[in-house]
C-alpha positions in Angstrom: 54.6 39.2 86.3 50.9 37.7 87.7 48.5 39.3 88.2 48.4 38.3 92.0 52.4 39.8 92.1 51.4 43.0 90.5 48.4 43.3 92.6 51.0 43.0 95.8 53.1 45.8 94.7 49.5 47.5 94.7 48.9 46.3 98.4 52.0 47.1 99.6 52.7 50.9 98.0 48.7 51.6 100.0 49.9 49.4 103.2 53.1 52.3 103.4 51.0 55.0 103.2 49.0 53.8 105.9 52.2 53.3 107.9 52.0 49.9 108.3 55.6 49.0 109.3 56.8 46.0 107.3 53.9 46.5 103.9 55.7 44.5 101.4 55.8 41.1 104.3 52.3 41.2 104.9 51.1 42.2 101.9 52.6 38.6 100.6 51.7 37.6 103.7 47.6 38.2 103.3 48.1 36.7 99.6 49.6 34.1 100.6 46.9 33.4 103.5 43.9 33.8 101.2 45.3 31.9 98.1 46.0 29.2 100.7 49.8 28.7 99.3 53.5 30.1 100.9 55.0 33.2 100.5 57.4 31.6 98.0 54.7 30.4 95.9 52.6 33.6 94.9 54.4 33.7 91.9 52.6 30.2 91.2 49.1 31.2 91.7 47.1 31.1 87.7 45.4 35.1 86.8 42.3 32.9 86.7 42.6 31.8 90.3 43.1 35.2 92.1 41.1 35.7 94.8 38.8 39.1 95.2 38.6 38.3 99.0 42.7 40.1 98.8 41.9 43.4 98.5 39.5 42.2 101.4 42.0 41.4 103.6 44.7 44.6 102.7 42.0 47.0 103.5 41.3 45.2 107.0 45.7 45.5 107.7 45.3 49.2 105.9 42.9 50.2 109.2 45.9 48.6 111.0 44.2 45.6 112.5 46.8 43.2 113.2 48.0 40.4 110.4 47.6 37.7 112.6 44.0 39.0 113.9 42.9 38.4 109.9 45.1 35.2 109.6 44.4 34.0 112.4 47.9 32.5 113.0 51.2 33.4 114.7 54.3 32.5 114.7 56.8 32.4 117.6 59.8 30.6 117.7 58.9 26.8 116.4 55.3 27.2 117.1 53.0 27.8 115.1 49.9 29.7 117.3 46.0 30.2 117.0 45.8 34.0 118.5 42.6 36.4 117.4 40.5 39.0 119.1 41.2 38.4 122.7 44.7 37.8 122.8 47.9 39.2 122.8 49.7 38.8 119.9 53.0 37.7 120.4 55.9 39.7 119.6 59.8 38.7 117.9 61.7 40.5 120.9 59.8 38.2 123.0 61.6 34.9 121.2 65.4 36.5 123.2 63.8 36.2 126.3 63.0 32.6 125.9 66.0 31.7 124.5 67.5 33.2 128.1 64.9 30.8 129.5 65.8 28.0 128.0 69.4 28.2 128.3 69.4 28.9 132.0 67.2 26.1 132.6 69.9 24.2 130.8 73.2 25.5 132.9 70.8 24.6 135.5 71.2 20.1 134.5 68.3 19.2 136.1 66.3 16.2 135.0 63.0 17.6 134.8 62.3 21.5 135.7 59.5 22.9 136.9 58.5 26.4 135.5 55.6 28.9 135.8 54.7 31.1 132.8 53.0 34.4 134.5 50.1 36.5 131.9 49.8 33.5 129.5 47.8 34.8 127.0 48.5 33.0 123.5 50.5 30.6 125.6 53.2 31.2 123.1 56.3 31.3 126.2 54.4 27.9 127.9 54.5 26.4 124.9 57.9 27.2 123.6 59.0 26.1 126.5 57.7 22.8 126.5 58.6 22.6 123.3 62.0 23.2 123.5 63.2 21.5 127.1 61.9 18.2 126.5 61.2 17.4 129.7 60.3 19.9 131.5 56.7 20.4 133.8 54.9 23.5 132.6 52.6 25.6 134.4 50.8 28.5 132.6 48.6 31.1 134.7 46.0 33.4 132.5 43.2 35.6 134.1 41.5 37.4 130.8 38.0 35.3 130.0 39.0 36.8 126.1 42.8 35.2 126.1 42.3 31.9 127.8 40.1 30.6 124.9 43.1 30.5 123.0 45.5 30.2 125.4 43.4 26.4 125.2 43.0 25.6 122.0 46.6 26.5 121.7 47.9 23.7 124.3 45.3 21.5 123.0 46.1 21.3 119.8 50.6 20.6 120.7 52.1 17.7 121.0 53.8 18.7 124.3 50.4 19.3 126.3 50.5 16.8 128.5 53.5 18.8 130.4 51.6 21.9 130.2 48.7 22.9 132.8 46.5 25.9 132.3 45.3 27.5 135.5 42.5 29.9 135.3 43.6 32.9 137.6 45.4 36.2 138.4 49.2 35.8 137.9 50.0 37.7 140.9 48.4 35.4 142.7 49.5 32.4 140.8 49.7 29.4 144.1 48.6 31.7 146.7 45.7 28.9 147.5 48.0 25.9 147.2 51.7 26.3 148.9 52.6 23.2 148.4 54.1 24.8 145.2 56.6 27.5 147.2 59.9 26.9 146.6 59.3 24.4 144.0 60.3 26.2 140.6 63.3 26.3 139.3 62.0 28.8 136.9 59.7 31.8 137.0 59.2 33.7 133.4 56.6 36.6 132.3 55.9 38.5 129.5 53.7 41.1 131.5 51.2 44.1 131.2 53.8 46.9 131.6 52.7 49.9 129.5 52.3 53.0 132.0 48.0 54.4 131.7 50.1 57.4 130.5 51.3 56.2 127.1 48.0 55.3 126.1 48.2 57.7 122.8 51.5 56.9 121.6 50.9 53.2 121.7 50.9 51.5 118.2 46.7 51.0 117.0 47.7 47.9 116.1 48.3 46.6 120.4 46.4 50.1 121.6 42.9 49.0 119.6 43.3 45.2 119.1 45.2 43.3 121.9 43.9 43.9 125.6 43.5 45.7 127.5 44.7 43.6 130.4 47.3 42.6 128.6 49.3 46.1 127.6 48.7 48.1 131.0 49.5 48.0 134.3 48.9 51.0 136.8 50.6 55.0 136.3 54.1 53.9 136.5 53.7 50.6 134.3 55.3 48.5 136.8 52.0 47.3 138.8 51.7 43.6 137.2 56.0 43.1 137.9 56.0 43.7 141.0 53.2 41.2 141.8 54.9 38.9 140.1 58.0 39.5 141.9 56.5 38.5 145.1 55.2 35.9 143.6 58.7 34.8 142.0 60.1 34.8 145.1 57.7 32.7 147.0 57.5 29.5 143.9 61.2 29.5 143.1 63.8 27.4 144.7 67.0 28.8 146.4 68.8 29.2 142.8 65.8 29.2 140.9 65.3 32.3 138.2 63.1 34.4 137.2 63.0 36.6 133.8 60.4 39.2 133.2 59.9 41.5 129.9 59.6 44.9 130.4 59.3 48.6 128.6 62.7 50.0 126.9 62.3 52.3 128.7 61.8 50.9 132.0 65.3 49.5 132.2 67.1 51.4 134.7 63.9 50.4 137.0 62.9 47.0 137.0 66.0 45.2 137.9 65.7 47.0 141.2 62.3 45.7 142.4 64.7 42.3 142.7 66.7 43.7 145.1 68.8 41.6 147.9 66.7 42.8 150.5 64.0 40.9 148.6 66.4 37.9 148.6 67.5 38.0 145.3 70.6 38.0 143.3 72.7 38.9 140.0 69.7 41.1 139.1 70.3 42.4 135.6 69.0 44.1 132.6 69.1 42.4 128.5 69.1 44.1 125.9 67.5 42.5 122.6 68.8 42.1 119.1 68.0 46.4 118.5 70.2 46.7 121.2 67.3 47.9 123.6 66.8 46.8 127.0 64.0 44.9 127.4 64.4 42.0 130.0 65.5 41.9 133.3 66.5 38.5 134.7 67.5 37.6 138.7 68.1 34.7 141.3 66.6 33.2 143.8 69.4 33.8 146.4 70.9 30.7 148.3 69.7 30.0 151.7 
């Protein structure tokens, strides 16, 4: 075992003691980041090349600063995104939401699908859709001034940037001043804030202390933004168009009821993530 791997083993113990959910992975990822190698190449780092800044990075993670803030990057499906303080770090659970959306759009058999991503944050959802639906036209809405520089940076770095348009604005009022977009979209998708204000103390430190509050909390029951997005989706979608929206696993019995028949919806259903937890709701705009 070389020096770096021995230090990684010690770092793993420290991170585990601090309550970090994936201590070994994080210890290795930090080592790879500091030494500018892949995780699979840690054994190739010579003892004389060990960088003591590794322990500075470990101390930051030990204090529950998000791994992605330390490395400055997050991976989402086939993307590598720039992230940091001020922007919500995309989570693996959201990849399942995007997968459903991609399958739904492909089944529509539309030549150039028109998509809007509400509460875009880092741009993860918008860029994943643009990448995996190569003829799609994607609009992304983000309001938070701290997140917008990351949204712009990630879009500008994307080879699909010509098909992604960023709008600085409130997701619950998307295209409100330009009704020419009403009834045109094939898909509305969102990972909105959905944590009830009463749950603040139960949120993981990485999110509570580092993600923007605007991206986390939404009213007493956590559903304020989702209700607003339902109204926007009802206006923007064409008949037969789909909406998919992420929510907390405790809200699986509530969100589908927001997309009810009286509001012009059909096929409202909840879906489970890879851990078998209810995590997102889908519905379709009723045909005329």
